[in-house]
N, C-alpha and C positions, 0 to 999 in steps of 0.2 A: 939521688933522685927519688928516694923512697918518700912517699907522702901519705898522710892520713887524710881523707877527704871529709868535708862536711855533708851532712844529710841533705839530699836533694829535695826540691819542692815536690809535693804530692801532685799526681796527675789530675786533670780536670775532668768533668763529668762527660765531656764529649768522647772520652775513651772507654765508655762503659762496655761496649762489646768486646773490646780487646782485653779488658780486665777480667771479664767473665771467662774468656777463653784461657787466660793465664790460670784462673781458678780451676777450670775444667781439666787442664793439662796436669797441674800439680795433683789434683784429686785422682785422676787416672793412674798416675805413677804410684800413688799411695795405695789405692785399692788393688791394683795389679800386683804390687809387691807383697801386699798382706796376704793374697792368695798364694803367691809363690812360697812364702814362708810356711804356709800350711801344707802345700803340696810336697814341699821338701821333706817334711816330717812324715808324710804318707809314702815316701819313696817313689813319688811320681817324677821328681826331679833328681837326677843322679849328679855326681861329681861334687862340685862346691858351689855355694850360692852367697853372693854378697849383696846386701840390700841398701837402697838409697834413701830409706825412710828417715825424714828430717831434713834432708838436703835438697829437696825438690826445687826450691826457689832458685837455686843457682843455675841448674841445667835450664829450667824453663825461661828465666829471666834473660840469659844470654842468647839462647838459641832463638828466642822470639825476635831478635833484632838482626838476624843473619839474612843474606840473600840466598836464593835457592840453589846457587852453584857454589856457595862456600863449603868448606870441608870441616868435619868434626871428628876428632879422635879422642878416646878415653881410655881409662884403666879398667880393671875387671869389675868394678861397681858400675856397670854400663847400661842397665835397663832404662834408666831415667833419660839417657841421651837419645836413644833410638825412639822412644815413645814421644819425647818432646819434638823430635824431627819429623814425626808423622808416620813412622813405620807401622805396618799393620799389626795391631795387638794380637791377632790370631797367629800370625806367623812368628812373632816374638815368643808367645807362650809355647807354640809347638816346638820351637828350637830349645827352650828350657826343658821341655818334656823329652827331648832327644828324637823328635819325629821328623820324617822325611819331608813334611810340608813346612818345616821351620825356615827361618831366614838363611841358614847355612845348611839346609837339608838334614838337620839333626846332628851335624858333625862338630859344631862349635860349642854348643851349650851356653850356659850362663856367662862365662868369662870371656867368650870370643864372638860376640855378636857382630855382624857386618851387614850393612845395607847399601849397596852401591847406588841404588836408585835415589836414596835420600842423602847421599853423600856422607854417610857415616862410615869411615874408613877403619873401624875396628875397635874392639876393646881388647886390651892386652894384659895378660895375667902376670908377666914378669915385671916386677916393680921398676919403674923408670924407662922401660923399653919404649913406651908410646912417645916419649919426648924426642927421641931420635927419628922415629918414623914420621911424626907430625912436622919436624923441622924439614925432613925431605919433601914432604908434600907442600910446604911453604916454598921451598927452593924451586919445585916444579912450577908453582904458580908464577913466580918471579921470572923463571926461564922462558915461560910461554908468553910472558907479557900480559897476563890476564888481570882482571879486577878482583880475583878471588882472594879471600883471607882464610886462615886456618885457626880454629879453636883447639887447643890441647889441654885436656883436663887430666890432672894426676894428683896423687895424694902427697901429704907432707913428707912422708918417709922417702919418697922418690928424690927429694932434693939432696939426699946423701950419696946418691949414685954418681959415679964419675961421668957417665953419659950426660947428666944434667948439665954439668959445667962445660963439657966439651961442646954440646950443641947450642947452648945459649951464647957461648963465645962466637960460634959460627954465625948464629943469627944476628948478633950485634955487628960482626964484621961485614956481613953480606946484605944487611938491611932486608930481612926476609918478613913477608906479611903475616905474621903469626901472633896470636895472643896465648901466652902461657898462663894457665889458671891452676893454681895450687889450691886444693880443697883442704884448708887446714881445719879438720874436725877435732883437732886437739890431741889425737892419738894416731901413731903409726902402729897398727894392729892394737897392741895393749900397752905400747910405750908412749908416755906423755912427751909432747914436743920438747919440753925443757930438758928431757933426759937423752934426746937424740940429736938435738941441734944446739950448738954452742951459742948461736945467735937466734933467739926465738922470734924476732921480727923478720919473718921470712921474705917480706918485700924488700927489706934492707939487704938481706943476703943476696937478692937477685939484682940489686941496683948497680952492680960493678960492671955490667957488660955493655954499657953504652946506650941503654934505652930506658924509657920510663918504667917505674914500678909504683904500685900503690896497694894499700889495704882497704877492703870494702866489707861491709856487713852483708853476709850472704843468707841471712835468715828472714829477710824482707824482700819479697819478690819485686815490689815496686821500686825499692832502692837499687836492687840488682839490675832491673831493666833500664833504669835511667843511666847508671854507670856504663852498662854494656852499650847503650846507644852511642854515648860519647866516645868510649874507647874504640868500638868498631869503626866508627866514622873517621877517627884519627888514624887508625892503622890502615884503613882503606886509602886515605888521602896521601899519607906520608910514605906508605909502603915500608914501614919500619915496625920492629917488634914492640910488644908491650907485655908486662908482667903484672898479674893480679894475684894477690893473696886474699882468698875468699874465706872469711871466718864463718864457719858452719858447724854442724854437729849432727851426728847420727844417733838416733834414738835406740837403735837396736845394736846387737853385737857386731863385731867385725865381720863375722861370717855366721850363717844360719846354724852351723854345727857347733857354735860356741855357746853351749846351753848354760854355762856358768856366768856368762857375761850379763850384766855389768858388774857383778859382785866381785870379780876377780881383780879388777884394776881401777874401777871408778865406783863412786858411791851412787846409790839409787837417789839420794838427795840431789846430787849433781845432774843426774839425768832429768828429774822431775823439774828442776829449775830451768833447764834448757827447754823443756817441753812447754813451758810458759810462752816461749818465743816461736812456737810451731807456726810455720809460714802459712799453712792452709786455713785453720780457724782464724788467724790474725787478718788474712785477706778477707775472709767472709765477714768478720766484724767491720772492717773498713768499708766494705760495700754496703753493708746494712746501715751503718752509722751515716754515711754520706748519701743515702738514698739512691745508690746506683744499682741496687738489687733488692728484691723482697725475699723473705724466707722461703716463699713458694718457688721463686726462681732458682735458689740454691738447692732446694729439695729436688727440683726437676733435674738439675745437673747431676746430682747424686744418683738418682734413678737411672739416668742415661749411662753414667759411668759404670754403674752396677751391671747393666745390661751388656755393655761392651765387654767387661771382664768375664761375665757368665758365658757369652758367645765364644771368647777366646778359650776358655777352659773347656767348653764343649768340643770345640774344633780340635784342640790338642788331644783330648781323650780319645776322640774318634779317629784320629789320623794314624796311619801305619808307621811302623818302625822302618828305618832305612833297610833296604834289602842288602844281603851280604855281598852281592856282586858290585856294589858301588864303593866298597871299602877303599879300593886303590884309586878311585876317581878323585880329581881335584888335588892331587899331591904334588905332581910335577907339571911344569908348563913346557910345551915344546919350544 
């Protein structure tokens, strides 16, 4: 059931406002994370930091097609998901700074964001763990008889975890309303996909569990959005799972601490070639060429995004650290 789809038809001019919003969201994620990279090197962000730079079209394209009560779960490269869902950038930045005003009161940090109000059920640092938790969320939706669906984002390296195969088998057996999205950015940390997967067509690997799978180009937000609309509608109607292999690429290292990346395992020429497909300037060019926006429109969005990020940084800088007496709170549930 693994298929490779043709490029969809481009959207019409009536969608101008929606396309400008897609552009704004991708630009917000990019500018937000560019500051995070800088703050990490200034020791304002502790622990570890994984950036989504280059992959913004995937999160924005899929999340833009969800209903407000659908659930989203992701791996440790999770800033893009919460921002695309509409989480307050100030609270997200404060969480990365370890401040008490953060999404998780400064206790989760970069890899463990969570926003119940926006139905983001967590970023998970252990490779593959999110797949089992998301499958449980989909089982809950089916058990309750709701119309909700679940998006589960994970990296290509997670497909080698035993939990991946166990839970996809369950989802296929029980017809759970979940979309599994593997972000195939060509590397599991620094290991090329052809060195960790005997079958490099990841959609084909997932096609044996009794539900559809396909591969999409995730560097074009318009293409992602159109595929997402079709796939989400199908899962909502059939109440059955779907698997998506999203071909994408991160322009930065695996983690912010990887100062030798990309030289250690990929060439700079390769990175520069992928940057020619950067989804943000490519959408900007599409808007300009089709007279859906002027350069002044795009400049205004850039200024607005810059202000949002600056306000988030100021808020995080000025927020207090968590007091020691909350150390044992939110650990156990009665």
